C-alpha positions as CSV (number, residue, x, y, z in Angstrom):
1,S,-37.1,96.4,-125.7
2,G,-35.1,93.2,-125.0
3,V,-37.6,92.1,-122.4
4,Q,-40.4,92.7,-124.8
5,I,-38.7,90.6,-127.5
6,V,-38.5,87.7,-125.0
7,A,-42.2,88.2,-124.1
8,G,-43.2,88.1,-127.7
9,S,-41.8,84.6,-128.3
10,V,-44.9,82.9,-126.8
11,Y,-47.1,84.5,-129.4
12,A,-45.2,82.7,-132.2
13,M,-46.6,79.3,-131.1
14,G,-48.9,79.3,-134.1
15,A,-45.8,78.9,-136.4
16,W,-44.6,75.7,-134.8
17,G,-47.8,74.3,-133.2
18,V,-48.4,71.7,-136.0
19,D,-44.8,70.4,-135.7
20,L,-45.3,70.2,-131.9
21,R,-48.5,68.2,-132.4
22,N,-46.7,65.8,-134.7
23,L,-43.7,65.3,-132.5
24,L,-45.9,64.8,-129.4
25,K,-48.3,62.5,-131.4
26,V,-51.4,64.1,-129.9
27,S,-54.7,65.1,-131.4
28,M,-55.8,68.5,-132.5
29,D,-58.1,68.7,-129.5
30,D,-55.1,68.0,-127.3
31,M,-53.2,70.7,-129.1
32,S,-56.0,73.2,-128.5
33,T,-55.6,72.4,-124.8
34,I,-51.9,73.3,-125.0
35,V,-52.6,76.6,-126.8
36,A,-55.4,77.5,-124.3
37,A,-53.0,76.8,-121.4
38,T,-50.9,79.7,-122.6
39,F,-53.6,82.1,-121.5
40,L,-54.7,80.3,-118.3
41,G,-51.7,81.7,-116.4
42,S,-53.4,85.1,-116.5
43,L,-55.7,83.8,-113.8
44,F,-52.7,84.2,-111.5
45,A,-51.5,87.5,-112.9
46,M,-52.1,89.1,-109.5
47,L,-49.0,87.3,-108.2
48,G,-46.8,88.9,-110.8
49,G,-48.3,92.3,-109.8
50,L,-47.7,91.5,-106.2
51,S,-44.0,90.8,-107.0
52,F,-43.8,94.1,-108.8
53,D,-45.3,96.0,-105.9
54,R,-43.1,94.3,-103.2
55,L,-39.8,93.6,-105.0
56,G,-39.8,96.0,-107.9
57,P,-39.4,95.4,-111.7
58,R,-35.8,94.2,-111.7
59,A,-36.4,91.2,-109.5
60,T,-39.7,90.4,-111.2
61,V,-38.1,90.5,-114.7
62,A,-35.4,88.2,-113.5
63,L,-38.0,85.8,-112.2
64,G,-39.9,86.1,-115.5
65,G,-36.8,85.2,-117.6
66,A,-36.2,82.1,-115.4
67,L,-39.8,81.0,-115.6
68,N,-39.9,81.6,-119.4
69,T,-36.8,79.4,-119.8
70,A,-38.4,76.7,-117.6
71,G,-41.6,76.8,-119.7
72,Y,-39.8,76.1,-123.0
73,T,-37.8,73.4,-121.2
74,L,-41.0,71.7,-120.1
75,I,-42.4,71.8,-123.7
76,L,-39.1,70.3,-124.9
77,T,-39.0,67.5,-122.4
78,P,-41.9,65.3,-123.7
79,I,-40.5,65.6,-127.2
80,L,-37.2,64.2,-126.0
81,L,-38.9,61.5,-123.9
82,G,-41.0,60.4,-126.8
83,E,-43.1,57.3,-126.4
84,S,-41.2,56.3,-123.3
85,V,-44.0,58.1,-121.4
86,S,-47.8,58.0,-122.0
87,P,-49.6,60.5,-124.2
88,T,-51.2,61.9,-121.1
89,V,-47.9,62.7,-119.5
90,R,-46.7,64.3,-122.8
91,L,-49.8,66.5,-122.9
92,V,-49.5,67.5,-119.3
93,L,-45.9,68.5,-119.6
94,A,-46.4,70.5,-122.8
95,A,-49.5,72.2,-121.4
96,L,-47.7,73.1,-118.1
97,G,-44.7,74.5,-120.1
98,A,-47.1,76.6,-122.3
99,M,-48.7,77.9,-119.1
100,C,-45.3,78.9,-117.6
101,S,-44.2,80.6,-120.8
102,G,-47.4,82.4,-121.3
103,Y,-47.6,83.5,-117.6
104,S,-44.1,84.8,-117.5
105,S,-44.4,86.6,-120.8
106,V,-47.6,88.4,-119.9
107,S,-47.5,88.8,-116.1
108,L,-43.7,88.9,-115.3
109,L,-42.2,90.5,-118.4
110,D,-44.5,92.6,-120.6
111,N,-46.9,93.8,-117.9
112,V,-44.1,94.6,-115.5
113,V,-41.9,96.6,-118.0
114,C,-45.0,98.6,-119.1
115,M,-46.0,99.4,-115.5
116,A,-42.5,100.5,-114.6
117,C,-42.3,102.8,-117.6
118,S,-45.8,104.2,-116.8
119,L,-44.6,105.1,-113.3
120,S,-41.3,106.5,-114.6
121,F,-42.7,108.7,-117.4
122,P,-46.0,110.2,-116.1
123,K,-46.2,112.8,-118.9
124,D,-45.4,110.3,-121.6
125,R,-47.1,107.1,-120.3
126,A,-49.0,106.1,-123.4
127,Q,-46.1,106.9,-125.8
128,V,-43.7,104.8,-123.9
129,V,-46.1,101.9,-123.3
130,G,-47.3,102.2,-127.0
131,Y,-43.7,101.7,-128.1
132,L,-43.2,98.7,-125.8
133,K,-46.4,97.1,-127.0
134,A,-45.3,97.7,-130.6
135,V,-42.1,95.9,-129.9
136,L,-44.1,93.0,-128.4
137,A,-46.3,92.7,-131.4
138,T,-43.3,92.9,-133.8
139,A,-41.3,90.4,-131.7
140,A,-44.0,87.7,-132.3
141,G,-43.5,88.0,-136.0
142,L,-39.7,87.9,-135.5
143,W,-39.8,84.6,-133.6
144,S,-42.2,83.1,-136.2
145,L,-39.8,84.2,-139.0
146,L,-36.9,82.7,-137.2
147,Y,-38.6,79.3,-136.8
148,I,-39.9,79.1,-140.4
149,H,-36.8,80.3,-142.2
150,V,-33.9,79.1,-139.9
151,F,-35.1,76.2,-137.7
152,Q,-38.0,74.4,-139.3
153,A,-37.2,71.0,-140.7
154,P,-36.2,69.7,-143.3
155,H,-34.1,72.7,-144.2
156,G,-33.3,73.5,-140.6
157,P,-32.4,71.6,-137.4
158,G,-36.0,71.3,-136.3
159,L,-38.2,72.2,-133.3
160,V,-36.0,70.7,-130.7
161,A,-33.2,73.1,-131.6
162,Y,-35.6,76.0,-131.8
163,L,-37.0,75.4,-128.3
164,T,-33.5,74.9,-126.9
165,F,-32.4,78.2,-128.5
166,T,-35.5,80.1,-127.3
167,A,-35.1,78.8,-123.7
168,L,-31.4,79.9,-123.5
169,A,-31.9,83.2,-125.4
170,S,-34.9,84.1,-123.1
171,F,-32.8,83.9,-119.9
172,A,-29.7,85.5,-121.4
173,I,-31.6,88.5,-122.9
174,C,-33.5,89.1,-119.6
175,L,-30.3,89.1,-117.6
176,L,-28.6,91.5,-120.0
177,A,-31.7,93.8,-119.9
178,L,-31.3,94.1,-116.1
179,I,-28.0,95.8,-116.3
180,P,-29.1,99.3,-117.6
181,M,-32.6,99.1,-116.0
182,E,-33.6,101.9,-113.7
183,V,-36.8,103.4,-112.4
184,L,-37.2,107.2,-112.2
185,P,-39.0,108.7,-109.3
186,E,-42.7,109.4,-110.1
187,G,-43.1,112.8,-111.6
188,Q,-39.5,112.9,-113.0
189,R,-39.2,113.4,-116.7
190,K,-36.0,113.8,-118.6
191,P,-36.4,116.3,-121.4
192,I,-35.9,114.8,-124.9
193,R,-33.4,116.9,-126.8
194,G,-30.3,116.8,-128.9
195,R,-28.8,113.3,-129.1
196,E,-31.8,111.9,-127.2
197,L,-33.9,112.8,-130.2
198,I,-31.5,110.8,-132.4
199,R,-31.7,107.9,-130.0
200,L,-35.5,108.0,-130.0
201,G,-35.7,108.2,-133.8
202,M,-33.4,105.2,-134.2
203,V,-35.4,103.1,-131.9
204,L,-38.7,104.0,-133.5
205,G,-37.3,103.6,-137.0
206,A,-35.9,100.2,-136.2
207,T,-39.2,99.0,-134.7
208,A,-41.1,100.2,-137.8
209,A,-38.6,98.6,-140.1
210,L,-38.8,95.2,-138.4
211,S,-42.6,95.4,-138.3
212,L,-42.8,96.0,-142.1
213,F,-40.1,93.4,-142.7
214,D,-42.0,90.8,-140.7
215,V,-45.3,91.5,-142.5
216,G,-43.7,91.6,-145.9
217,V,-41.9,88.3,-145.5
218,G,-44.9,86.6,-143.9
219,F,-47.2,87.7,-146.7
220,G,-44.7,86.8,-149.4
221,Y,-44.1,83.3,-147.9
222,S,-47.9,82.6,-147.5
223,M,-48.5,83.6,-151.1
224,G,-45.7,81.4,-152.4
225,L,-43.5,84.3,-153.5
226,L,-40.8,83.4,-151.0
227,S,-39.3,80.1,-149.9
228,E,-37.6,79.2,-146.7
229,T,-34.4,81.3,-146.6
230,P,-32.2,81.5,-143.5
231,A,-30.9,84.9,-144.6
232,L,-34.4,86.3,-144.0
233,G,-34.2,85.2,-140.3
234,Y,-30.8,86.7,-139.8
235,I,-31.9,90.0,-141.3
236,G,-34.8,90.0,-138.8
237,V,-32.4,89.4,-135.9
238,A,-30.2,92.2,-137.2
239,L,-33.1,94.6,-137.3
240,A,-34.2,93.6,-133.8
241,A,-30.7,94.3,-132.6
242,L,-30.5,97.7,-134.3
243,P,-31.7,99.7,-131.3
244,L,-28.6,98.5,-129.5
245,L,-26.7,101.0,-131.7
246,V,-28.2,103.6,-129.4
247,L,-25.8,102.5,-126.8
248,L,-22.9,103.4,-129.1
249,L,-23.9,107.0,-129.2
250,P,-22.4,109.2,-126.4
251,H,-25.0,110.0,-123.8
252,P,-25.8,113.7,-123.8
253,P,-24.4,115.5,-120.7
254,E,-27.1,116.5,-118.2
255,E,-27.5,117.5,-114.7
256,D,-28.0,114.9,-112.0
257,S,-31.7,114.3,-112.0
258,G,-31.8,112.5,-108.7
259,A,-33.1,109.3,-110.4
260,K,-32.2,106.2,-108.4
261,P,-31.1,103.0,-110.1
262,E,-33.7,100.3,-109.8
263,F,-31.6,98.1,-107.6
264,E,-31.5,100.9,-105.0
265,A,-35.3,101.1,-105.2
266,V,-35.6,97.4,-104.7
267,A,-33.3,97.6,-101.6
268,Q,-35.8,100.0,-100.1
269,A,-38.9,97.8,-100.7
270,G,-41.3,98.2,-97.9
271,T,-40.4,101.8,-97.4
272,G,-42.3,103.0,-100.4
273,Q,-39.4,103.2,-102.9
274,A,-39.6,100.1,-105.0
275,G,-42.9,99.3,-106.4
276,A,-45.7,101.2,-104.7
277,P,-45.3,103.7,-101.9
278,A,-47.3,103.1,-98.8
279,L,-48.7,106.6,-98.6
280,A,-52.5,106.7,-98.9
281,S,-52.2,109.7,-101.1
282,D,-50.3,107.7,-103.7
283,G,-53.3,105.5,-104.6
284,I,-55.8,103.0,-103.2
285,T,-55.6,99.3,-102.4
286,F,-56.8,96.4,-104.4
287,G,-59.6,95.8,-101.9
288,Q,-60.9,99.3,-102.4
289,A,-60.6,99.0,-106.2
290,V,-62.3,95.7,-106.5
291,V,-65.5,96.8,-104.8
292,G,-65.9,99.7,-107.1
293,V,-68.1,99.7,-110.3
294,D,-65.2,101.2,-112.4
295,F,-63.0,98.1,-111.8
296,W,-65.6,95.8,-113.2
297,L,-66.6,98.0,-116.1
298,L,-63.0,98.0,-117.2
299,W,-62.7,94.3,-116.6
300,F,-65.7,93.6,-118.8
301,I,-64.4,95.8,-121.6
302,Q,-61.1,94.0,-121.6
303,F,-62.9,90.6,-121.6
304,A,-64.9,91.6,-124.7
305,V,-62.0,93.3,-126.6
306,F,-59.5,90.6,-125.9
307,G,-61.9,87.8,-126.7
308,S,-62.9,89.2,-130.0
309,G,-59.4,90.0,-131.1
310,V,-58.0,86.6,-130.2
311,A,-61.0,84.8,-131.7
312,T,-60.3,86.6,-135.0
313,N,-56.5,86.4,-135.1
314,Q,-56.2,82.8,-133.9
315,N,-58.8,81.4,-136.4
316,L,-58.0,83.3,-139.6
317,A,-56.9,80.1,-141.5
318,M,-60.2,78.4,-140.8
319,I,-62.3,81.5,-141.3
320,F,-60.9,82.0,-144.8
321,E,-61.2,78.3,-145.5
322,S,-64.9,78.3,-144.6
323,A,-65.3,81.4,-146.8
324,G,-63.7,79.6,-149.8
325,A,-60.6,81.8,-149.9
326,K,-57.9,79.7,-148.0
327,D,-55.0,81.5,-149.7
328,A,-56.1,84.9,-148.3
329,A,-55.1,83.8,-144.7
330,G,-51.6,85.1,-145.2
331,L,-52.8,88.5,-146.1
332,G,-55.1,88.5,-143.2
333,V,-52.4,87.7,-140.7
334,S,-50.1,90.4,-142.2
335,L,-52.9,92.9,-142.0
336,F,-53.7,92.2,-138.4
337,A,-50.0,92.4,-137.4
338,L,-49.4,95.6,-139.2
339,T,-52.4,97.5,-137.9
340,S,-52.0,96.2,-134.4
341,S,-48.3,97.2,-134.2
342,G,-48.7,100.6,-136.0
343,S,-51.7,101.7,-133.9
344,R,-49.8,101.1,-130.7
345,M,-47.2,103.8,-131.4
346,V,-49.6,106.2,-133.1
347,V,-52.3,106.1,-130.4
348,G,-49.6,106.3,-127.7
349,I,-48.4,109.6,-129.1
350,L,-51.9,111.0,-129.7
351,S,-53.4,110.1,-126.3
352,D,-50.5,111.9,-124.6
353,R,-50.2,114.9,-126.8
354,Y,-53.9,115.6,-127.3
355,A,-55.3,114.3,-124.0
356,H,-57.0,117.7,-123.6
357,V,-59.0,117.0,-126.8
358,V,-59.6,113.2,-126.5
359,S,-59.2,111.7,-123.1
360,R,-58.0,108.1,-122.6
361,F,-61.5,107.1,-121.6
362,R,-62.7,108.4,-125.0
363,W,-60.0,106.2,-126.6
364,I,-61.5,103.3,-124.8
365,Q,-64.9,104.2,-126.2
366,V,-63.4,104.2,-129.7
367,V,-61.8,100.8,-129.0
368,A,-65.2,99.4,-127.9
369,V,-66.9,100.6,-131.0
370,M,-64.2,99.2,-133.3
371,S,-64.3,95.9,-131.4
372,M,-68.1,95.7,-132.0
373,A,-67.7,96.5,-135.7
374,S,-65.0,94.0,-136.3
375,P,-66.9,90.7,-135.6
376,A,-70.0,92.1,-137.3
377,L,-67.9,92.6,-140.5
378,V,-66.3,89.1,-140.1
379,S,-69.8,87.6,-139.7
380,T,-70.6,88.6,-143.3
381,M,-68.2,85.7,-144.3
382,A,-67.5,87.7,-147.5
383,V,-63.7,88.0,-148.2
384,G,-63.9,91.8,-148.4
385,G,-65.9,92.1,-145.2
386,I,-63.5,89.7,-143.4
387,M,-60.5,91.7,-144.5
388,V,-62.0,95.0,-143.2
389,G,-63.0,93.3,-140.0
390,I,-59.4,92.1,-139.5
391,L,-58.1,95.6,-140.1
392,V,-60.5,97.0,-137.5
393,A,-59.7,94.2,-135.1
394,G,-56.0,95.0,-135.3
395,L,-56.6,98.7,-134.7
396,S,-58.8,98.1,-131.7
397,F,-56.4,95.5,-130.2
398,G,-53.4,97.7,-130.6
399,T,-55.2,100.8,-129.3
400,F,-56.6,99.1,-126.2
401,F,-53.4,97.6,-124.9
402,T,-51.6,100.9,-125.4
403,V,-54.1,102.9,-123.2
404,I,-55.0,100.3,-120.6
405,V,-51.8,100.5,-118.6
406,P,-51.9,104.4,-118.2
407,V,-55.6,104.3,-117.5
408,I,-55.2,101.9,-114.6
409,N,-52.2,103.8,-113.3
410,E,-54.2,107.1,-113.4
411,M,-57.4,105.6,-112.0
412,Y,-55.9,103.8,-109.0
413,G,-52.4,105.3,-108.4
414,R,-49.2,103.4,-107.6
415,K,-50.0,102.0,-104.1
416,Q,-51.0,98.6,-105.4
417,F,-50.7,99.2,-109.1
418,G,-49.2,95.8,-109.9
419,V,-51.9,93.8,-108.1
420,I,-54.7,95.8,-109.6
421,M,-53.2,95.5,-113.1
422,G,-52.7,91.8,-112.6
423,S,-56.3,91.2,-111.5
424,Q,-57.5,93.0,-114.7
425,L,-55.4,90.7,-116.8
426,A,-57.4,87.7,-115.4
427,S,-60.2,88.7,-117.8
428,Q,-58.0,87.5,-120.7
429,A,-58.0,84.0,-119.3
430,F,-61.8,83.9,-118.9
431,A,-62.2,85.3,-122.5
432,S,-59.8,82.7,-123.9
433,I,-61.7,79.8,-122.2
434,S,-65.3,80.9,-122.8
435,I,-64.8,82.3,-126.4
436,C,-61.9,80.4,-128.0
437,K,-62.3,77.1,-126.2
438,V,-66.1,76.9,-125.9
439,L,-68.1,79.2,-128.2
440,L,-66.2,79.0,-131.5
441,P,-65.5,75.2,-131.5
442,R,-69.1,74.3,-130.6
443,V,-70.6,76.5,-133.3
444,Y,-68.0,75.3,-135.8
445,S,-68.6,71.6,-135.0
446,H,-72.4,72.0,-135.1
447,A,-72.2,73.7,-138.6
448,A,-69.7,71.0,-139.8
449,A,-72.4,68.3,-139.1
450,G,-69.8,65.7,-138.3
451,A,-67.3,66.6,-141.1
452,S,-63.7,67.4,-140.1
453,V,-63.7,70.6,-142.1
454,C,-66.6,73.1,-142.2
455,E,-67.4,75.1,-145.3
456,G,-69.9,77.8,-145.7
457,T,-71.1,81.0,-144.0
458,A,-72.7,79.1,-141.0
459,C,-69.3,78.0,-139.7
460,F,-68.4,81.3,-138.0
461,R,-71.4,83.6,-138.6
462,T,-73.3,82.8,-135.4
463,S,-70.1,83.0,-133.3
464,F,-69.1,86.4,-134.6
465,L,-72.6,87.9,-134.4
466,A,-72.6,86.8,-130.7
467,L,-69.2,88.6,-130.3
468,A,-70.6,91.7,-131.9
469,A,-73.5,91.6,-129.4
470,L,-71.0,91.1,-126.5
471,N,-69.0,94.2,-127.6
472,A,-72.2,96.2,-127.9
473,L,-72.4,95.7,-124.2
474,G,-68.8,96.7,-124.1
475,V,-69.6,100.0,-125.8
476,A,-72.3,100.7,-123.1
477,A,-69.7,99.9,-120.4
478,A,-67.2,102.3,-122.0
479,L,-69.7,105.1,-122.1
480,Q,-70.5,104.5,-118.4
481,L,-66.8,104.4,-117.5
482,E,-66.1,107.7,-119.1
483,R,-69.1,109.3,-117.5
484,R,-68.1,108.1,-114.0
485,N,-64.5,109.3,-114.4
486,R,-65.1,112.6,-116.3
487,C,-64.5,114.8,-113.2
488,S,-62.6,112.6,-110.8
489,M,-60.8,109.2,-110.6
490,P,-61.6,106.3,-108.2
491,M,-58.5,107.2,-106.0
492,D,-59.8,110.7,-105.7
493,R,-63.2,109.5,-104.5
494,A,-61.9,106.9,-102.0
């Protein structure tokens, strides 16, 4: 959970992006470049996967914590240098920092922790990953809440103090998270009973409470019902730390399960004990996976789902502004956060407990259909249609990123799980560039006809109709993926 809280910090950039732009004295176009750089690191996600396969999760998380700290330090540097350096230098340093923070959050922290848990809990893969993804989504709201209510000027010390705090906290939390980290041998599952049920209930309850708190405060603040109040930030931190109370409960006595601490597994890297065993029966290589149709079907589905979800979530303020309902943006953000976070835990449980009724590939089909319906609803540019579209987008986003890790694990095995998973994440970078940096801005600028602000249905309708068509192809890809893997997985056919 601690690692996921650190990983979620990068998704709070929207809360302090305007202040960063003002301090750097750059244009909105330059700021969009910095934001886009956050996702560009996914192009190299394979390297994080390779580190997971070769060194194991503990070493990779340590690297991720260090790189995350370096990223925030790089963003902070041009602010401190000010006009002593050129605008180009300030832009490059900030963009490089955003890329480091984004890459470490996705490829070295979030992705690695989810893969490690997928391997450790084969019977509960989606449940565990769903919980971790819910913490990630909730953490983004927590960091935003901290900045707005505790750090933001003029009532707080400002962005410099926030970036300094985030850089130091990221490294410290990751180091502390390494102490209890262990990886269970594949196939091992500790039964959940007695005090373990209490522990589980406390963790899930704290996550749900923090999610509802984030959404409630965010909505109240955007609607003018709440003002900047540091106490709200401190309450959020207290809720985030609540799962630590689990450590205060005596661990229930149990027989030695034979589980090896993760550092022992890392010590045996290369012998099949750390990331991925070298036995052919334990999976297939990246080279075998990438030449298969299944790999590219899944890659395209992720491209379409991620592109549509980010296009909706990152542009809510402008979408509602164009629809003539600017004040509704706060409710839209809250709705997306709540449905995205809630669906991750719920779908994780359902896809594990009822896999015999609805397979994970069927869940991907459900995601593809929702991801097609969402932009179609937003394209109506009516407030009611936009709200329903946001709700559906949150559900599809949360569901997809809960099932994708177990699906790749089960399709390709653990031999090069990290590299294959990392290569799939590269689709997010391509989606961010082609959809958020090219498609939406061009349509918006054309509809604005030279004005700085676009108003009317034409501002986003064409873009979101195009996204609906893109996701219609995603539905077809999901149907084909399920058909191909109904009786056997790629590693069984290799």
